[in-house]
PDB file of N, CA, C and O in Angstrom:
ATOM      1  N   MET A   1     -27.331 -32.664 -14.536  1.00  0.00           N
ATOM      2  CA  MET A   1     -26.774 -33.922 -14.084  1.00  0.00           C
ATOM      3  C   MET A   1     -27.331 -34.263 -12.695  1.00  0.00           C
ATOM      4  O   MET A   1     -27.392 -33.406 -11.814  1.00  0.00           O
ATOM      5  N   GLU A   2     -27.727 -35.499 -12.517  1.00  0.00           N
ATOM      6  CA  GLU A   2     -28.273 -35.952 -11.237  1.00  0.00           C
ATOM      7  C   GLU A   2     -27.134 -36.313 -10.281  1.00  0.00           C
ATOM      8  O   GLU A   2     -26.195 -37.016 -10.652  1.00  0.00           O
ATOM      9  N   LYS A   3     -27.234 -35.823  -9.055  1.00  0.00           N
ATOM     10  CA  LYS A   3     -26.215 -36.072  -8.037  1.00  0.00           C
ATOM     11  C   LYS A   3     -26.861 -36.570  -6.756  1.00  0.00           C
ATOM     12  O   LYS A   3     -28.051 -36.367  -6.515  1.00  0.00           O
ATOM     13  N   ARG A   4     -26.042 -37.228  -5.939  1.00  0.00           N
ATOM     14  CA  ARG A   4     -26.456 -37.713  -4.622  1.00  0.00           C
ATOM     15  C   ARG A   4     -25.585 -37.021  -3.587  1.00  0.00           C
ATOM     16  O   ARG A   4     -24.370 -36.913  -3.751  1.00  0.00           O
ATOM     17  N   LEU A   5     -26.223 -36.552  -2.514  1.00  0.00           N
ATOM     18  CA  LEU A   5     -25.512 -35.913  -1.404  1.00  0.00           C
ATOM     19  C   LEU A   5     -25.816 -36.670  -0.127  1.00  0.00           C
ATOM     20  O   LEU A   5     -26.975 -36.942   0.183  1.00  0.00           O
ATOM     21  N   HIS A   6     -24.766 -37.010   0.616  1.00  0.00           N
ATOM     22  CA  HIS A   6     -24.903 -37.579   1.947  1.00  0.00           C
ATOM     23  C   HIS A   6     -24.186 -36.599   2.870  1.00  0.00           C
ATOM     24  O   HIS A   6     -22.985 -36.368   2.726  1.00  0.00           O
ATOM     25  N   ALA A   7     -24.925 -36.023   3.820  1.00  0.00           N
ATOM     26  CA  ALA A   7     -24.357 -34.960   4.656  1.00  0.00           C
ATOM     27  C   ALA A   7     -24.677 -35.181   6.125  1.00  0.00           C
ATOM     28  O   ALA A   7     -25.711 -35.746   6.482  1.00  0.00           O
ATOM     29  N   TYR A   8     -23.758 -34.717   6.969  1.00  0.00           N
ATOM     30  CA  TYR A   8     -23.948 -34.712   8.418  1.00  0.00           C
ATOM     31  C   TYR A   8     -23.788 -33.278   8.903  1.00  0.00           C
ATOM     32  O   TYR A   8     -22.738 -32.663   8.720  1.00  0.00           O
ATOM     33  N   TYR A   9     -24.837 -32.754   9.521  1.00  0.00           N
ATOM     34  CA  TYR A   9     -24.802 -31.415  10.102  1.00  0.00           C
ATOM     35  C   TYR A   9     -24.561 -31.539  11.596  1.00  0.00           C
ATOM     36  O   TYR A   9     -25.204 -32.350  12.263  1.00  0.00           O
ATOM     37  N   SER A  10     -23.645 -30.746  12.128  1.00  0.00           N
ATOM     38  CA  SER A  10     -23.418 -30.732  13.573  1.00  0.00           C
ATOM     39  C   SER A  10     -23.548 -29.307  14.090  1.00  0.00           C
ATOM     40  O   SER A  10     -23.470 -28.340  13.333  1.00  0.00           O
ATOM     41  N   GLY A  11     -23.746 -29.207  15.384  1.00  0.00           N
ATOM     42  CA  GLY A  11     -23.971 -27.924  16.039  1.00  0.00           C
ATOM     43  C   GLY A  11     -25.227 -28.035  16.888  1.00  0.00           C
ATOM     44  O   GLY A  11     -25.503 -29.087  17.464  1.00  0.00           O
ATOM     45  N   SER A  12     -25.976 -26.964  16.965  1.00  0.00           N
ATOM     46  CA  SER A  12     -27.254 -26.963  17.699  1.00  0.00           C
ATOM     47  C   SER A  12     -28.378 -27.206  16.704  1.00  0.00           C
ATOM     48  O   SER A  12     -29.181 -26.316  16.423  1.00  0.00           O
ATOM     49  N   VAL A  13     -28.424 -28.430  16.175  1.00  0.00           N
ATOM     50  CA  VAL A  13     -29.344 -28.722  15.082  1.00  0.00           C
ATOM     51  C   VAL A  13     -30.526 -29.603  15.482  1.00  0.00           C
ATOM     52  O   VAL A  13     -31.338 -29.972  14.633  1.00  0.00           O
ATOM     53  N   HIS A  14     -30.629 -29.943  16.765  1.00  0.00           N
ATOM     54  CA  HIS A  14     -31.804 -30.672  17.258  1.00  0.00           C
ATOM     55  C   HIS A  14     -32.735 -29.689  17.954  1.00  0.00           C
ATOM     56  O   HIS A  14     -32.276 -28.762  18.621  1.00  0.00           O
ATOM     57  N   GLY A  15     -34.040 -29.889  17.800  1.00  0.00           N
ATOM     58  CA  GLY A  15     -35.023 -29.071  18.499  1.00  0.00           C
ATOM     59  C   GLY A  15     -35.221 -27.676  17.937  1.00  0.00           C
ATOM     60  O   GLY A  15     -35.771 -26.806  18.613  1.00  0.00           O
ATOM     61  N   VAL A  16     -34.773 -27.452  16.694  1.00  0.00           N
ATOM     62  CA  VAL A  16     -34.907 -26.118  16.091  1.00  0.00           C
ATOM     63  C   VAL A  16     -35.693 -26.168  14.774  1.00  0.00           C
ATOM     64  O   VAL A  16     -35.720 -25.190  14.027  1.00  0.00           O
ATOM     65  N   GLY A  17     -36.332 -27.313  14.494  1.00  0.00           N
ATOM     66  CA  GLY A  17     -37.101 -27.451  13.260  1.00  0.00           C
ATOM     67  C   GLY A  17     -36.263 -27.799  12.045  1.00  0.00           C
ATOM     68  O   GLY A  17     -36.707 -27.628  10.910  1.00  0.00           O
ATOM     69  N   PHE A  18     -35.060 -28.284  12.278  1.00  0.00           N
ATOM     70  CA  PHE A  18     -34.137 -28.568  11.171  1.00  0.00           C
ATOM     71  C   PHE A  18     -34.710 -29.597  10.200  1.00  0.00           C
ATOM     72  O   PHE A  18     -34.716 -29.370   8.990  1.00  0.00           O
ATOM     73  N   ARG A  19     -35.194 -30.731  10.722  1.00  0.00           N
ATOM     74  CA  ARG A  19     -35.694 -31.798   9.838  1.00  0.00           C
ATOM     75  C   ARG A  19     -36.893 -31.338   9.023  1.00  0.00           C
ATOM     76  O   ARG A  19     -36.987 -31.635   7.832  1.00  0.00           O
ATOM     77  N   PHE A  20     -37.809 -30.615   9.658  1.00  0.00           N
ATOM     78  CA  PHE A  20     -39.011 -30.172   8.956  1.00  0.00           C
ATOM     79  C   PHE A  20     -38.680 -29.125   7.897  1.00  0.00           C
ATOM     80  O   PHE A  20     -39.282 -29.105   6.823  1.00  0.00           O
ATOM     81  N   THR A  21     -37.723 -28.259   8.206  1.00  0.00           N
ATOM     82  CA  THR A  21     -37.287 -27.263   7.226  1.00  0.00           C
ATOM     83  C   THR A  21     -36.561 -27.939   6.075  1.00  0.00           C
ATOM     84  O   THR A  21     -36.784 -27.595   4.914  1.00  0.00           O
ATOM     85  N   ALA A  22     -35.691 -28.900   6.386  1.00  0.00           N
ATOM     86  CA  ALA A  22     -34.977 -29.632   5.336  1.00  0.00           C
ATOM     87  C   ALA A  22     -35.966 -30.343   4.414  1.00  0.00           C
ATOM     88  O   ALA A  22     -35.794 -30.347   3.195  1.00  0.00           O
ATOM     89  N   GLU A  23     -36.995 -30.942   4.999  1.00  0.00           N
ATOM     90  CA  GLU A  23     -38.020 -31.622   4.199  1.00  0.00           C
ATOM     91  C   GLU A  23     -38.733 -30.629   3.282  1.00  0.00           C
ATOM     92  O   GLU A  23     -38.910 -30.897   2.094  1.00  0.00           O
ATOM     93  N   ARG A  24     -39.138 -29.493   3.827  1.00  0.00           N
ATOM     94  CA  ARG A  24     -39.855 -28.485   3.040  1.00  0.00           C
ATOM     95  C   ARG A  24     -38.984 -27.960   1.893  1.00  0.00           C
ATOM     96  O   ARG A  24     -39.447 -27.839   0.759  1.00  0.00           O
ATOM     97  N   VAL A  25     -37.717 -27.650   2.201  1.00  0.00           N
ATOM     98  CA  VAL A  25     -36.801 -27.133   1.178  1.00  0.00           C
ATOM     99  C   VAL A  25     -36.566 -28.183   0.099  1.00  0.00           C
ATOM    100  O   VAL A  25     -36.637 -27.881  -1.092  1.00  0.00           O
ATOM    101  N   ALA A  26     -36.286 -29.420   0.516  1.00  0.00           N
ATOM    102  CA  ALA A  26     -36.014 -30.493  -0.451  1.00  0.00           C
ATOM    103  C   ALA A  26     -37.210 -30.736  -1.363  1.00  0.00           C
ATOM    104  O   ALA A  26     -37.057 -30.863  -2.578  1.00  0.00           O
ATOM    105  N   MET A  27     -38.385 -30.800  -0.778  1.00  0.00           N
ATOM    106  CA  MET A  27     -39.585 -31.044  -1.588  1.00  0.00           C
ATOM    107  C   MET A  27     -39.838 -29.888  -2.545  1.00  0.00           C
ATOM    108  O   MET A  27     -40.241 -30.104  -3.688  1.00  0.00           O
ATOM    109  N   GLY A  28     -39.606 -28.665  -2.086  1.00  0.00           N
ATOM    110  CA  GLY A  28     -39.788 -27.498  -2.938  1.00  0.00           C
ATOM    111  C   GLY A  28     -38.834 -27.470  -4.124  1.00  0.00           C
ATOM    112  O   GLY A  28     -39.128 -26.869  -5.158  1.00  0.00           O
ATOM    113  N   LEU A  29     -37.688 -28.128  -3.963  1.00  0.00           N
ATOM    114  CA  LEU A  29     -36.689 -28.177  -5.033  1.00  0.00           C
ATOM    115  C   LEU A  29     -36.783 -29.467  -5.858  1.00  0.00           C
ATOM    116  O   LEU A  29     -35.982 -29.686  -6.767  1.00  0.00           O
ATOM    117  N   GLY A  30     -37.763 -30.316  -5.538  1.00  0.00           N
ATOM    118  CA  GLY A  30     -37.939 -31.560  -6.278  1.00  0.00           C
ATOM    119  C   GLY A  30     -36.908 -32.630  -5.954  1.00  0.00           C
ATOM    120  O   GLY A  30     -36.672 -33.529  -6.761  1.00  0.00           O
ATOM    121  N   LEU A  31     -36.292 -32.540  -4.779  1.00  0.00           N
ATOM    122  CA  LEU A  31     -35.285 -33.516  -4.372  1.00  0.00           C
ATOM    123  C   LEU A  31     -35.939 -34.703  -3.672  1.00  0.00           C
ATOM    124  O   LEU A  31     -37.024 -34.584  -3.104  1.00  0.00           O
ATOM    125  N   LYS A  32     -35.276 -35.826  -3.721  1.00  0.00           N
ATOM    126  CA  LYS A  32     -35.779 -37.041  -3.075  1.00  0.00           C
ATOM    127  C   LYS A  32     -34.727 -37.575  -2.123  1.00  0.00           C
ATOM    128  O   LYS A  32     -33.528 -37.479  -2.386  1.00  0.00           O
ATOM    129  N   GLY A  33     -35.193 -38.148  -0.994  1.00  0.00           N
ATOM    130  CA  GLY A  33     -34.262 -38.696  -0.021  1.00  0.00           C
ATOM    131  C   GLY A  33     -34.868 -38.684   1.360  1.00  0.00           C
ATOM    132  O   GLY A  33     -36.063 -38.929   1.520  1.00  0.00           O
ATOM    133  N   TRP A  34     -34.041 -38.396   2.377  1.00  0.00           N
ATOM    134  CA  TRP A  34     -34.509 -38.410   3.762  1.00  0.00           C
ATOM    135  C   TRP A  34     -33.600 -37.578   4.660  1.00  0.00           C
ATOM    136  O   TRP A  34     -32.486 -37.212   4.288  1.00  0.00           O
ATOM    137  N   VAL A  35     -34.115 -37.291   5.858  1.00  0.00           N
ATOM    138  CA  VAL A  35     -33.371 -36.569   6.893  1.00  0.00           C
ATOM    139  C   VAL A  35     -33.720 -37.204   8.229  1.00  0.00           C
ATOM    140  O   VAL A  35     -34.859 -37.625   8.433  1.00  0.00           O
ATOM    141  N   LYS A  36     -32.750 -37.281   9.149  1.00  0.00           N
ATOM    142  CA  LYS A  36     -33.056 -37.808  10.478  1.00  0.00           C
ATOM    143  C   LYS A  36     -32.070 -37.274  11.511  1.00  0.00           C
ATOM    144  O   LYS A  36     -30.924 -36.953  11.198  1.00  0.00           O
ATOM    145  N   ASN A  37     -32.550 -37.189  12.754  1.00  0.00           N
ATOM    146  CA  ASN A  37     -31.698 -36.847  13.887  1.00  0.00           C
ATOM    147  C   ASN A  37     -30.899 -38.076  14.285  1.00  0.00           C
ATOM    148  O   ASN A  37     -31.408 -39.196  14.243  1.00  0.00           O
ATOM    149  N   LEU A  38     -29.653 -37.867  14.668  1.00  0.00           N
ATOM    150  CA  LEU A  38     -28.814 -38.947  15.175  1.00  0.00           C
ATOM    151  C   LEU A  38     -28.655 -38.794  16.685  1.00  0.00           C
ATOM    152  O   LEU A  38     -28.760 -37.692  17.224  1.00  0.00           O
ATOM    153  N   LYS A  39     -28.404 -39.903  17.349  1.00  0.00           N
ATOM    154  CA  LYS A  39     -28.274 -39.889  18.810  1.00  0.00           C
ATOM    155  C   LYS A  39     -27.094 -39.050  19.287  1.00  0.00           C
ATOM    156  O   LYS A  39     -27.091 -38.591  20.429  1.00  0.00           O
ATOM    157  N   ASP A  40     -26.093 -38.841  18.435  1.00  0.00           N
ATOM    158  CA  ASP A  40     -24.920 -38.064  18.835  1.00  0.00           C
ATOM    159  C   ASP A  40     -25.113 -36.551  18.671  1.00  0.00           C
ATOM    160  O   ASP A  40     -24.168 -35.784  18.850  1.00  0.00           O
ATOM    161  N   GLY A  41     -26.338 -36.121  18.331  1.00  0.00           N
ATOM    162  CA  GLY A  41     -26.630 -34.691  18.225  1.00  0.00           C
ATOM    163  C   GLY A  41     -26.530 -34.131  16.823  1.00  0.00           C
ATOM    164  O   GLY A  41     -26.865 -32.967  16.603  1.00  0.00           O
ATOM    165  N   ARG A  42     -26.079 -34.928  15.867  1.00  0.00           N
ATOM    166  CA  ARG A  42     -26.009 -34.464  14.485  1.00  0.00           C
ATOM    167  C   ARG A  42     -27.315 -34.760  13.750  1.00  0.00           C
ATOM    168  O   ARG A  42     -28.165 -35.500  14.245  1.00  0.00           O
ATOM    169  N   VAL A  43     -27.461 -34.177  12.571  1.00  0.00           N
ATOM    170  CA  VAL A  43     -28.566 -34.490  11.666  1.00  0.00           C
ATOM    171  C   VAL A  43     -27.945 -35.051  10.396  1.00  0.00           C
ATOM    172  O   VAL A  43     -26.998 -34.486   9.849  1.00  0.00           O
ATOM    173  N   GLU A  44     -28.492 -36.171   9.935  1.00  0.00           N
ATOM    174  CA  GLU A  44     -28.016 -36.829   8.720  1.00  0.00           C
ATOM    175  C   GLU A  44     -29.020 -36.591   7.598  1.00  0.00           C
ATOM    176  O   GLU A  44     -30.230 -36.700   7.800  1.00  0.00           O
ATOM    177  N   VAL A  45     -28.508 -36.268   6.422  1.00  0.00           N
ATOM    178  CA  VAL A  45     -29.345 -36.036   5.248  1.00  0.00           C
ATOM    179  C   VAL A  45     -28.775 -36.847   4.091  1.00  0.00           C
ATOM    180  O   VAL A  45     -27.566 -36.846   3.858  1.00  0.00           O
ATOM    181  N   GLU A  46     -29.644 -37.535   3.373  1.00  0.00           N
ATOM    182  CA  GLU A  46     -29.242 -38.180   2.136  1.00  0.00           C
ATOM    183  C   GLU A  46     -30.296 -37.834   1.103  1.00  0.00           C
ATOM    184  O   GLU A  46     -31.480 -38.111   1.292  1.00  0.00           O
ATOM    185  N   LEU A  47     -29.863 -37.232   0.017  1.00  0.00           N
ATOM    186  CA  LEU A  47     -30.821 -36.812  -1.006  1.00  0.00           C
ATOM    187  C   LEU A  47     -30.176 -36.823  -2.365  1.00  0.00           C
ATOM    188  O   LEU A  47     -28.954 -36.879  -2.502  1.00  0.00           O
ATOM    189  N   GLU A  48     -31.035 -36.767  -3.377  1.00  0.00           N
ATOM    190  CA  GLU A  48     -30.521 -36.694  -4.738  1.00  0.00           C
ATOM    191  C   GLU A  48     -31.488 -35.940  -5.636  1.00  0.00           C
ATOM    192  O   GLU A  48     -32.680 -35.819  -5.354  1.00  0.00           O
ATOM    193  N   GLY A  49     -30.929 -35.440  -6.725  1.00  0.00           N
ATOM    194  CA  GLY A  49     -31.675 -34.683  -7.707  1.00  0.00           C
ATOM    195  C   GLY A  49     -30.711 -33.925  -8.592  1.00  0.00           C
ATOM    196  O   GLY A  49     -29.512 -34.205  -8.596  1.00  0.00           O
ATOM    197  N   HIS A  50     -31.224 -32.970  -9.339  1.00  0.00           N
ATOM    198  CA  HIS A  50     -30.369 -32.160 -10.198  1.00  0.00           C
ATOM    199  C   HIS A  50     -29.319 -31.460  -9.347  1.00  0.00           C
ATOM    200  O   HIS A  50     -29.623 -30.950  -8.269  1.00  0.00           O
ATOM    201  N   GLU A  51     -28.090 -31.439  -9.833  1.00  0.00           N
ATOM    202  CA  GLU A  51     -26.976 -30.878  -9.063  1.00  0.00           C
ATOM    203  C   GLU A  51     -27.254 -29.443  -8.612  1.00  0.00           C
ATOM    204  O   GLU A  51     -26.932 -29.082  -7.480  1.00  0.00           O
ATOM    205  N   ALA A  52     -27.841 -28.630  -9.471  1.00  0.00           N
ATOM    206  CA  ALA A  52     -28.140 -27.240  -9.108  1.00  0.00           C
ATOM    207  C   ALA A  52     -29.142 -27.181  -7.959  1.00  0.00           C
ATOM    208  O   ALA A  52     -29.033 -26.320  -7.086  1.00  0.00           O
ATOM    209  N   ALA A  53     -30.114 -28.086  -7.954  1.00  0.00           N
ATOM    210  CA  ALA A  53     -31.111 -28.120  -6.883  1.00  0.00           C
ATOM    211  C   ALA A  53     -30.474 -28.576  -5.569  1.00  0.00           C
ATOM    212  O   ALA A  53     -30.820 -28.062  -4.505  1.00  0.00           O
ATOM    213  N   VAL A  54     -29.553 -29.528  -5.634  1.00  0.00           N
ATOM    214  CA  VAL A  54     -28.857 -29.979  -4.428  1.00  0.00           C
ATOM    215  C   VAL A  54     -28.017 -28.838  -3.860  1.00  0.00           C
ATOM    216  O   VAL A  54     -27.997 -28.630  -2.647  1.00  0.00           O
ATOM    217  N   GLN A  55     -27.332 -28.106  -4.714  1.00  0.00           N
ATOM    218  CA  GLN A  55     -26.535 -26.944  -4.268  1.00  0.00           C
ATOM    219  C   GLN A  55     -27.449 -25.888  -3.635  1.00  0.00           C
ATOM    220  O   GLN A  55     -27.093 -25.281  -2.625  1.00  0.00           O
ATOM    221  N   GLU A  56     -28.619 -25.672  -4.228  1.00  0.00           N
ATOM    222  CA  GLU A  56     -29.573 -24.700  -3.683  1.00  0.00           C
ATOM    223  C   GLU A  56     -30.089 -25.164  -2.324  1.00  0.00           C
ATOM    224  O   GLU A  56     -30.280 -24.341  -1.429  1.00  0.00           O
ATOM    225  N   PHE A  57     -30.316 -26.460  -2.155  1.00  0.00           N
ATOM    226  CA  PHE A  57     -30.701 -27.013  -0.858  1.00  0.00           C
ATOM    227  C   PHE A  57     -29.656 -26.641   0.190  1.00  0.00           C
ATOM    228  O   PHE A  57     -30.007 -26.157   1.266  1.00  0.00           O
ATOM    229  N   LEU A  58     -28.383 -26.861  -0.112  1.00  0.00           N
ATOM    230  CA  LEU A  58     -27.314 -26.538   0.834  1.00  0.00           C
ATOM    231  C   LEU A  58     -27.325 -25.054   1.193  1.00  0.00           C
ATOM    232  O   LEU A  58     -27.176 -24.695   2.362  1.00  0.00           O
ATOM    233  N   ARG A  59     -27.499 -24.198   0.197  1.00  0.00           N
ATOM    234  CA  ARG A  59     -27.520 -22.745   0.438  1.00  0.00           C
ATOM    235  C   ARG A  59     -28.703 -22.339   1.313  1.00  0.00           C
ATOM    236  O   ARG A  59     -28.550 -21.564   2.257  1.00  0.00           O
ATOM    237  N   LYS A  60     -29.879 -22.868   0.990  1.00  0.00           N
ATOM    238  CA  LYS A  60     -31.080 -22.483   1.745  1.00  0.00           C
ATOM    239  C   LYS A  60     -31.017 -22.962   3.188  1.00  0.00           C
ATOM    240  O   LYS A  60     -31.339 -22.201   4.100  1.00  0.00           O
ATOM    241  N   VAL A  61     -30.611 -24.203   3.414  1.00  0.00           N
ATOM    242  CA  VAL A  61     -30.512 -24.722   4.774  1.00  0.00           C
ATOM    243  C   VAL A  61     -29.474 -23.931   5.557  1.00  0.00           C
ATOM    244  O   VAL A  61     -29.692 -23.596   6.722  1.00  0.00           O
ATOM    245  N   ASP A  62     -28.344 -23.632   4.918  1.00  0.00           N
ATOM    246  CA  ASP A  62     -27.307 -22.848   5.580  1.00  0.00           C
ATOM    247  C   ASP A  62     -27.812 -21.459   5.958  1.00  0.00           C
ATOM    248  O   ASP A  62     -27.493 -20.963   7.038  1.00  0.00           O
ATOM    249  N   SER A  63     -28.592 -20.825   5.089  1.00  0.00           N
ATOM    250  CA  SER A  63     -29.065 -19.472   5.389  1.00  0.00           C
ATOM    251  C   SER A  63     -30.094 -19.475   6.517  1.00  0.00           C
ATOM    252  O   SER A  63     -30.120 -18.548   7.326  1.00  0.00           O
ATOM    253  N   VAL A  64     -30.943 -20.502   6.584  1.00  0.00           N
ATOM    254  CA  VAL A  64     -31.950 -20.577   7.645  1.00  0.00           C
ATOM    255  C   VAL A  64     -31.312 -20.891   8.993  1.00  0.00           C
ATOM    256  O   VAL A  64     -31.718 -20.337  10.015  1.00  0.00           O
ATOM    257  N   PHE A  65     -30.314 -21.778   9.006  1.00  0.00           N
ATOM    258  CA  PHE A  65     -29.737 -22.265  10.265  1.00  0.00           C
ATOM    259  C   PHE A  65     -28.298 -21.796  10.480  1.00  0.00           C
ATOM    260  O   PHE A  65     -27.513 -22.470  11.146  1.00  0.00           O
ATOM    261  N   LYS A  66     -27.961 -20.648   9.916  1.00  0.00           N
ATOM    262  CA  LYS A  66     -26.598 -20.121   9.976  1.00  0.00           C
ATOM    263  C   LYS A  66     -26.028 -20.107  11.394  1.00  0.00           C
ATOM    264  O   LYS A  66     -24.868 -20.473  11.588  1.00  0.00           O
ATOM    265  N   GLY A  67     -26.805 -19.697  12.377  1.00  0.00           N
ATOM    266  CA  GLY A  67     -26.318 -19.614  13.744  1.00  0.00           C
ATOM    267  C   GLY A  67     -26.337 -20.936  14.493  1.00  0.00           C
ATOM    268  O   GLY A  67     -25.850 -21.013  15.621  1.00  0.00           O
ATOM    269  N   TYR A  68     -26.890 -21.973  13.886  1.00  0.00           N
ATOM    270  CA  TYR A  68     -27.033 -23.267  14.552  1.00  0.00           C
ATOM    271  C   TYR A  68     -26.049 -24.317  14.032  1.00  0.00           C
ATOM    272  O   TYR A  68     -25.658 -25.219  14.772  1.00  0.00           O
ATOM    273  N   ILE A  69     -25.652 -24.201  12.770  1.00  0.00           N
ATOM    274  CA  ILE A  69     -24.755 -25.191  12.165  1.00  0.00           C
ATOM    275  C   ILE A  69     -23.315 -24.836  12.512  1.00  0.00           C
ATOM    276  O   ILE A  69     -22.850 -23.733  12.222  1.00  0.00           O
ATOM    277  N   ARG A  70     -22.608 -25.788  13.143  1.00  0.00           N
ATOM    278  CA  ARG A  70     -21.188 -25.604  13.428  1.00  0.00           C
ATOM    279  C   ARG A  70     -20.345 -26.167  12.287  1.00  0.00           C
ATOM    280  O   ARG A  70     -19.319 -25.596  11.918  1.00  0.00           O
ATOM    281  N   ASP A  71     -20.795 -27.304  11.730  1.00  0.00           N
ATOM    282  CA  ASP A  71     -20.011 -27.961  10.690  1.00  0.00           C
ATOM    283  C   ASP A  71     -20.938 -28.813   9.820  1.00  0.00           C
ATOM    284  O   ASP A  71     -22.001 -29.247  10.265  1.00  0.00           O
ATOM    285  N   ILE A  72     -20.525 -29.040   8.590  1.00  0.00           N
ATOM    286  CA  ILE A  72     -21.228 -29.962   7.704  1.00  0.00           C
ATOM    287  C   ILE A  72     -20.189 -30.813   6.994  1.00  0.00           C
ATOM    288  O   ILE A  72     -19.246 -30.295   6.396  1.00  0.00           O
ATOM    289  N   GLU A  73     -20.376 -32.133   7.067  1.00  0.00           N
ATOM    290  CA  GLU A  73     -19.541 -33.084   6.336  1.00  0.00           C
ATOM    291  C   GLU A  73     -20.353 -33.552   5.148  1.00  0.00           C
ATOM    292  O   GLU A  73     -21.485 -34.006   5.314  1.00  0.00           O
ATOM    293  N   THR A  74     -19.796 -33.451   3.952  1.00  0.00           N
ATOM    294  CA  THR A  74     -20.542 -33.849   2.759  1.00  0.00           C
ATOM    295  C   THR A  74     -19.779 -34.904   1.970  1.00  0.00           C
ATOM    296  O   THR A  74     -18.549 -34.911   1.918  1.00  0.00           O
ATOM    297  N   GLU A  75     -20.542 -35.780   1.367  1.00  0.00           N
ATOM    298  CA  GLU A  75     -20.000 -36.783   0.457  1.00  0.00           C
ATOM    299  C   GLU A  75     -20.896 -36.786  -0.774  1.00  0.00           C
ATOM    300  O   GLU A  75     -22.109 -36.970  -0.668  1.00  0.00           O
ATOM    301  N   TRP A  76     -20.297 -36.585  -1.933  1.00  0.00           N
ATOM    302  CA  TRP A  76     -21.039 -36.519  -3.187  1.00  0.00           C
ATOM    303  C   TRP A  76     -20.882 -37.808  -3.979  1.00  0.00           C
ATOM    304  O   TRP A  76     -19.848 -38.473  -3.914  1.00  0.00           O
ATOM    305  N   GLY A  77     -21.921 -38.147  -4.725  1.00  0.00           N
ATOM    306  CA  GLY A  77     -21.856 -39.311  -5.592  1.00  0.00           C
ATOM    307  C   GLY A  77     -22.863 -39.176  -6.719  1.00  0.00           C
ATOM    308  O   GLY A  77     -23.535 -38.155  -6.861  1.00  0.00           O
ATOM    309  N   GLU A  78     -22.950 -40.222  -7.510  1.00  0.00           N
ATOM    310  CA  GLU A  78     -23.917 -40.252  -8.603  1.00  0.00           C
ATOM    311  C   GLU A  78     -25.276 -40.690  -8.050  1.00  0.00           C
ATOM    312  O   GLU A  78     -25.348 -41.547  -7.169  1.00  0.00           O
ATOM    313  N   ALA A  79     -26.330 -40.106  -8.566  1.00  0.00           N
ATOM    314  CA  ALA A  79     -27.685 -40.453  -8.133  1.00  0.00           C
ATOM    315  C   ALA A  79     -27.992 -41.900  -8.515  1.00  0.00           C
ATOM    316  O   ALA A  79     -27.578 -42.381  -9.570  1.00  0.00           O
ATOM    317  N   SER A  80     -28.727 -42.582  -7.635  1.00  0.00           N
ATOM    318  CA  SER A  80     -29.084 -43.980  -7.877  1.00  0.00           C
ATOM    319  C   SER A  80     -30.533 -44.130  -8.337  1.00  0.00           C
ATOM    320  O   SER A  80     -30.908 -45.158  -8.901  1.00  0.00           O
ATOM    321  N   GLY A  81     -31.341 -43.106  -8.095  1.00  0.00           N
ATOM    322  CA  GLY A  81     -32.756 -43.189  -8.434  1.00  0.00           C
ATOM    323  C   GLY A  81     -33.539 -44.067  -7.469  1.00  0.00           C
ATOM    324  O   GLY A  81     -34.645 -44.505  -7.783  1.00  0.00           O
ATOM    325  N   GLY A  82     -32.972 -44.325  -6.300  1.00  0.00           N
ATOM    326  CA  GLY A  82     -33.582 -45.242  -5.352  1.00  0.00           C
ATOM    327  C   GLY A  82     -34.599 -44.638  -4.397  1.00  0.00           C
ATOM    328  O   GLY A  82     -35.158 -45.360  -3.571  1.00  0.00           O
ATOM    329  N   PHE A  83     -34.856 -43.349  -4.480  1.00  0.00           N
ATOM    330  CA  PHE A  83     -35.808 -42.696  -3.571  1.00  0.00           C
ATOM    331  C   PHE A  83     -37.082 -42.345  -4.323  1.00  0.00           C
ATOM    332  O   PHE A  83     -37.045 -41.967  -5.493  1.00  0.00           O
ATOM    333  N   GLU A  84     -38.223 -42.478  -3.625  1.00  0.00           N
ATOM    334  CA  GLU A  84     -39.501 -42.141  -4.249  1.00  0.00           C
ATOM    335  C   GLU A  84     -39.999 -40.761  -3.859  1.00  0.00           C
ATOM    336  O   GLU A  84     -40.754 -40.142  -4.609  1.00  0.00           O
ATOM    337  N   GLY A  85     -39.591 -40.275  -2.706  1.00  0.00           N
ATOM    338  CA  GLY A  85     -40.014 -38.963  -2.231  1.00  0.00           C
ATOM    339  C   GLY A  85     -39.008 -38.476  -1.223  1.00  0.00           C
ATOM    340  O   GLY A  85     -37.863 -38.928  -1.221  1.00  0.00           O
ATOM    341  N   PHE A  86     -39.417 -37.554  -0.357  1.00  0.00           N
ATOM    342  CA  PHE A  86     -38.524 -37.086   0.698  1.00  0.00           C
ATOM    343  C   PHE A  86     -39.219 -37.309   2.039  1.00  0.00           C
ATOM    344  O   PHE A  86     -40.360 -36.888   2.230  1.00  0.00           O
ATOM    345  N   ASP A  87     -38.531 -37.972   2.963  1.00  0.00           N
ATOM    346  CA  ASP A  87     -39.115 -38.357   4.237  1.00  0.00           C
ATOM    347  C   ASP A  87     -38.267 -37.900   5.424  1.00  0.00           C
ATOM    348  O   ASP A  87     -37.056 -37.708   5.316  1.00  0.00           O
ATOM    349  N   ILE A  88     -38.940 -37.736   6.545  1.00  0.00           N
ATOM    350  CA  ILE A  88     -38.262 -37.572   7.820  1.00  0.00           C
ATOM    351  C   ILE A  88     -38.221 -38.953   8.455  1.00  0.00           C
ATOM    352  O   ILE A  88     -39.259 -39.582   8.657  1.00  0.00           O
ATOM    353  N   ARG A  89     -37.025 -39.418   8.768  1.00  0.00           N
ATOM    354  CA  ARG A  89     -36.875 -40.729   9.398  1.00  0.00           C
ATOM    355  C   ARG A  89     -36.675 -40.565  10.890  1.00  0.00           C
ATOM    356  O   ARG A  89     -36.103 -39.576  11.348  1.00  0.00           O
ATOM    357  N   PHE A  90     -37.146 -41.535  11.639  1.00  0.00           N
ATOM    358  CA  PHE A  90     -37.033 -41.488  13.100  1.00  0.00           C
ATOM    359  C   PHE A  90     -36.274 -42.689  13.612  1.00  0.00           C
ATOM    360  O   PHE A  90     -36.077 -42.826  14.819  1.00  0.00           O
TER     361      PHE A  90
END
């Protein structure tokens, strides 16, 4: 089943390669969407793909940045098919 995830990561998530790692993990799992730093110090991610791949994305990012992530807010929905690839937004 295709799912959409909109997430906000907070903690020490700027300047540690978070966006580039998220992009690499998402692309490796065949996910589509984007990631960007926010001015308030959080990182925002919106992506979609097979539910198992989205869950694996969450696990992999959490394992890489375990000491940097303080909190993650997630919102799940149905995939829209509106993304063509995975990008880092600025």
